[in-house]
C-alpha positions as CSV (number, residue, x, y, z in Angstrom):
1,M,-11.6,10.1,5.2
2,L,-14.5,8.2,6.6
3,R,-15.3,9.3,10.1
4,L,-17.3,6.9,12.2
5,M,-18.0,7.3,15.9
6,A,-15.6,5.2,17.9
7,P,-17.4,2.7,20.2
8,D,-14.9,3.1,23.0
9,A,-11.8,5.1,24.0
10,Q,-9.3,2.4,22.8
11,T,-10.8,2.5,19.3
12,L,-10.6,6.3,19.3
13,M,-6.9,6.1,20.5
14,R,-6.1,3.7,17.6
15,S,-7.8,6.0,15.1
16,R,-6.0,9.0,16.4
17,Y,-2.7,7.2,16.1
18,S,-3.5,6.5,12.4
19,A,-4.4,10.1,12.0
20,F,-1.0,11.2,13.4
21,V,0.7,8.8,11.0
22,L,-1.3,10.2,8.0
23,D,-1.1,13.9,9.2
24,E,-4.9,14.1,9.4
25,L,-4.8,17.2,11.6
26,G,-8.5,18.0,11.1
27,Y,-9.5,14.6,12.5
28,L,-7.2,15.0,15.5
29,L,-8.7,18.4,16.3
30,D,-12.2,17.1,15.8
31,T,-11.6,14.2,18.3
32,W,-9.9,16.4,20.9
33,H,-12.1,17.6,23.7
34,S,-12.9,21.4,23.5
35,S,-11.7,22.0,27.1
36,T,-8.1,21.1,26.1
37,R,-8.0,21.3,22.3
38,P,-5.2,23.4,20.8
39,V,-6.0,26.0,18.2
40,S,-3.9,24.2,15.6
41,L,-1.5,21.4,15.2
42,E,1.7,21.1,13.2
43,P,2.3,18.3,10.7
44,N,4.9,15.6,11.4
45,A,8.4,17.0,11.1
46,P,10.3,16.0,7.9
47,G,12.1,12.7,8.5
48,T,9.6,11.4,11.1
49,K,8.3,7.9,10.5
50,W,5.8,6.3,12.9
51,L,6.6,2.6,13.4
52,G,3.8,1.2,15.5
53,L,1.4,1.5,18.3
54,E,1.0,-0.9,21.3
55,V,-2.0,-0.4,23.5
56,R,-1.1,-1.7,26.9
57,Q,-4.2,-1.1,28.9
58,H,-7.8,0.2,28.4
59,T,-9.6,1.1,31.6
60,R,-13.1,2.3,31.7
61,Q,-13.8,4.3,35.0
62,D,-17.5,4.6,34.2
63,D,-19.8,4.9,31.2
64,D,-18.3,8.2,30.1
65,H,-14.6,8.2,31.3
66,A,-11.7,6.0,30.3
67,T,-7.9,5.8,30.1
68,V,-5.7,4.2,27.5
69,E,-2.1,3.4,28.2
70,F,0.0,3.1,25.0
71,V,3.5,3.0,23.6
72,A,4.0,4.6,20.2
73,R,7.3,4.0,18.4
74,S,8.8,6.4,15.8
75,R,12.1,7.2,14.1
76,H,13.2,10.7,13.3
77,N,16.1,11.2,11.0
78,G,17.3,7.7,11.8
79,R,17.0,8.1,15.6
80,A,14.5,5.7,17.4
81,A,12.0,7.1,19.9
82,R,9.3,5.7,22.1
83,L,6.4,7.6,23.6
84,H,4.7,6.0,26.6
85,E,1.6,7.7,27.8
86,V,-1.6,7.2,29.7
87,S,-4.3,9.2,27.9
88,R,-7.7,10.3,29.4
89,F,-10.9,10.2,27.3
90,V,-14.4,11.4,28.0
91,R,-17.7,10.5,26.2
92,E,-20.2,13.3,25.6
93,D,-23.5,12.8,23.8
94,G,-22.4,9.3,22.9
95,R,-19.1,10.5,21.3
96,W,-15.6,9.8,22.7
97,F,-13.0,12.6,22.9
98,Y,-9.3,12.7,23.8
99,V,-8.8,15.0,26.9
100,D,-5.1,14.9,27.8
101,G,-2.4,12.5,29.0
102,D,0.5,11.9,31.3
103,F,3.9,10.6,30.0
104,V,5.2,7.5,31.6
105,E,8.5,7.7,29.8
106,K,9.9,10.7,27.8
107,E,11.9,8.9,25.1
108,R,10.7,10.7,22.0
109,S,12.7,12.6,19.5
110,A,12.4,16.3,19.3
111,G,10.8,16.1,15.8
112,A,8.1,13.7,16.7
113,R,4.7,14.8,17.9
114,R,2.7,13.0,20.5
115,P,0.0,10.7,19.1
116,Q,-2.8,11.5,21.4
């Protein structure tokens, strides 16, 4: 996988969603800020299909901090789910990282991971 530096938090959010769809766990960990990064991630549960990403808002607080509000749709074993989150991002040494996020709605299936 080609790994270019995202020019902004929204671009990083979109690339991380793609990584979730493709189970690119290494990329997800590489783009997760060290202060909140988990030790490991689990692949998508069998029967999970990601259906799309809608970025609703990208807000830059300053040169190095931004939020991205998004809705990710999925289906797990035939059951539809939506994940609505506002994610926080930070830029260090010119590189954007995912920090954490707050759920706006909790409508995801038990088998679907959060695309952060």
